[in-house]
Backbone as CSV, one residue per row, in Angstrom:
resi,resn,N_x,N_y,N_z,CA_x,CA_y,CA_z,C_x,C_y,C_z
1,MET,32.625,-3.181,21.335,33.100,-3.324,20.010,34.231,-4.496,20.097
2,LYS,34.520,-4.948,21.155,35.523,-6.025,21.149,35.011,-7.330,20.638
3,TYR,33.863,-7.745,20.830,33.415,-8.967,20.257,32.406,-8.739,18.994
4,THR,32.628,-7.702,18.315,31.713,-7.561,17.185,31.785,-8.605,16.227
5,ALA,32.921,-9.201,15.786,32.990,-10.283,14.934,32.248,-11.531,15.301
6,VAL,32.360,-11.799,16.642,31.672,-13.057,17.192,30.169,-12.797,17.175
7,ARG,29.762,-11.651,17.570,28.349,-11.363,17.669,27.754,-11.432,16.141
8,SER,28.485,-10.822,15.151,28.055,-10.890,13.818,27.972,-12.308,13.303
9,TYR,28.982,-13.100,13.676,28.922,-14.591,13.188,27.719,-15.197,13.775
10,ARG,27.404,-15.030,15.045,26.166,-15.624,15.699,24.964,-15.167,15.118
11,ALA,24.837,-13.948,14.720,23.630,-13.475,14.051,23.388,-14.014,12.703
12,VAL,24.561,-14.175,11.950,24.403,-14.692,10.692,24.034,-16.234,10.795
13,HIS,24.707,-16.904,11.740,24.415,-18.288,11.935,22.929,-18.453,12.257
14,ARG,22.417,-17.634,13.259,21.008,-17.832,13.616,20.067,-17.519,12.386
15,LEU,20.270,-16.491,11.576,19.548,-16.158,10.388,19.667,-17.322,9.418
16,THR,20.786,-17.897,9.111,20.957,-19.011,8.233,20.240,-20.235,8.678
17,ALA,20.278,-20.506,10.001,19.491,-21.618,10.571,18.032,-21.505,10.386
18,ARG,17.716,-20.338,10.619,16.177,-19.977,10.523,15.755,-20.099,9.071
19,LEU,16.540,-19.574,8.161,16.212,-19.665,6.708,16.143,-21.120,6.240
20,GLU,17.088,-21.933,6.711,17.172,-23.294,6.298,16.018,-24.099,6.956
21,ALA,15.657,-23.813,8.037,14.523,-24.362,8.726,13.198,-24.105,7.895
22,GLY,13.091,-22.789,7.542,11.993,-22.449,6.805,11.775,-22.998,5.450
23,LEU,13.017,-23.164,4.786,12.986,-23.862,3.488,12.612,-25.328,3.617
24,ALA,13.137,-25.922,4.706,12.923,-27.434,4.911,11.348,-27.568,5.144
25,GLU,10.742,-26.760,5.941,9.344,-26.710,6.207,8.593,-26.557,4.959
26,LEU,8.949,-25.693,4.093,8.389,-25.487,2.765,8.288,-26.645,1.946
27,GLN,9.533,-27.425,1.817,9.620,-28.584,1.063,8.848,-29.671,1.639
28,ARG,8.747,-29.793,3.063,8.048,-30.919,3.561,6.495,-30.577,3.495
29,ARG,6.018,-29.379,3.561,4.644,-29.058,3.564,4.431,-27.889,2.582
30,PRO,4.241,-28.178,1.359,4.163,-26.908,0.400,2.909,-26.152,0.572
31,ASP,1.880,-26.634,1.148,0.706,-25.904,1.407,0.839,-25.089,2.679
32,ARG,1.116,-23.803,2.609,1.570,-23.158,3.712,0.171,-22.371,4.278
33,GLY,-0.905,-22.617,3.843,-2.119,-21.897,4.188,-2.216,-20.495,3.732
34,ASP,-1.775,-20.258,2.480,-1.941,-18.993,1.946,-3.278,-18.440,1.955
35,ILE,-3.478,-17.105,2.029,-4.709,-16.507,1.993,-5.491,-16.670,0.632
36,SER,-6.755,-17.068,0.954,-7.522,-17.231,-0.413,-7.947,-15.879,-0.890
37,ILE,-8.396,-15.887,-2.135,-8.863,-14.718,-2.786,-10.130,-14.228,-2.221
38,THR,-10.899,-15.160,-1.682,-12.242,-14.682,-1.034,-11.778,-13.944,0.280
39,THR,-10.823,-14.344,1.033,-10.546,-13.585,2.162,-9.955,-12.043,1.751
40,VAL,-9.188,-12.147,0.736,-8.787,-10.788,0.310,-9.987,-9.833,-0.122
41,ILE,-10.902,-10.455,-0.822,-12.043,-9.627,-1.275,-12.921,-9.211,-0.119
42,ILE,-13.135,-10.023,1.055,-13.788,-9.630,2.208,-12.945,-8.547,2.987
43,TRP,-11.718,-8.603,2.955,-10.956,-7.505,3.629,-11.053,-6.231,2.941
44,VAL,-10.955,-6.235,1.668,-10.996,-5.110,0.783,-12.447,-4.409,0.909
45,ALA,-13.486,-5.271,0.959,-14.754,-4.669,1.128,-14.995,-4.079,2.532
46,ALA,-14.418,-4.714,3.544,-14.562,-4.153,4.874,-13.851,-2.867,4.972
47,VAL,-12.687,-2.802,4.408,-11.940,-1.420,4.624,-12.630,-0.412,3.885
48,THR,-13.071,-0.859,2.586,-13.797,0.167,1.783,-15.062,0.776,2.492
49,GLY,-15.850,-0.147,3.107,-16.919,0.161,3.818,-16.725,1.035,4.984
50,ALA,-15.711,0.765,5.709,-15.080,1.660,6.796,-14.757,3.058,6.386
51,LEU,-14.178,3.139,5.273,-13.753,4.494,4.718,-14.976,5.210,4.201
52,VAL,-15.873,4.435,3.558,-17.158,5.318,3.275,-17.906,5.680,4.309
53,ILE,-18.017,5.049,5.521,-18.745,5.389,6.764,-17.953,6.533,7.271
54,ALA,-16.711,6.498,7.429,-15.917,7.605,8.114,-16.015,8.888,7.164
55,GLY,-16.037,8.732,5.799,-16.179,9.982,4.957,-17.524,10.501,5.078
56,THR,-18.634,9.706,5.157,-19.967,10.114,5.323,-20.034,10.999,6.705
57,ILE,-19.481,10.353,7.740,-19.449,11.063,9.180,-18.818,12.413,8.933
58,ALA,-17.645,12.418,8.365,-16.907,13.696,8.156,-17.609,14.688,7.349
59,ALA,-18.335,14.325,6.274,-19.098,15.218,5.467,-20.271,15.787,6.287
60,VAL,-20.971,15.004,7.012,-22.111,15.378,7.894,-21.651,16.453,8.948
61,ILE,-20.481,16.082,9.590,-19.927,16.935,10.573,-19.625,18.374,9.918
62,ALA,-18.941,18.262,8.776,-18.489,19.461,8.200,-19.637,20.317,7.699
63,ARG,-20.849,19.639,7.259,-21.940,20.465,6.788,-22.666,21.038,7.863
64,TYR,-22.841,20.406,8.945,-23.735,20.899,10.080,-22.741,21.266,11.316
65,ASN,-21.643,21.723,10.928,-20.718,22.096,12.142,-21.278,23.312,12.937
66,GLY,-21.812,24.221,12.259,-22.470,25.356,12.910,-23.636,24.930,13.774
67,ASN,-24.400,24.090,13.392,-25.549,23.664,14.161,-25.255,22.726,15.277
68,LEU,-23.976,22.087,15.251,-23.651,21.201,16.429,-22.929,21.868,17.464
69,ASN,-22.762,23.121,17.513,-21.875,23.754,18.516,-22.638,23.689,19.870
70,GLY,-23.885,23.724,19.961,-24.629,23.694,21.233,-24.606,22.306,21.848
71,ILE,-24.291,21.300,21.205,-24.390,19.902,21.684,-23.300,19.592,22.743
């Protein structure tokens, strides 16, 4: 607790320097490589497909749970 002020100052200084560096990079290179809408559509389709497959597997297991006991 003795050096709390010094540590706080260092943390604020590091965060400020990082923020300034990020803003300078943004001004120097405005195209940051943002995710395109196509990538978002592909990810949404993949996650939806995975959820549908998982739901189908869960439904089949729930329906045939009694028949699967011997396996």
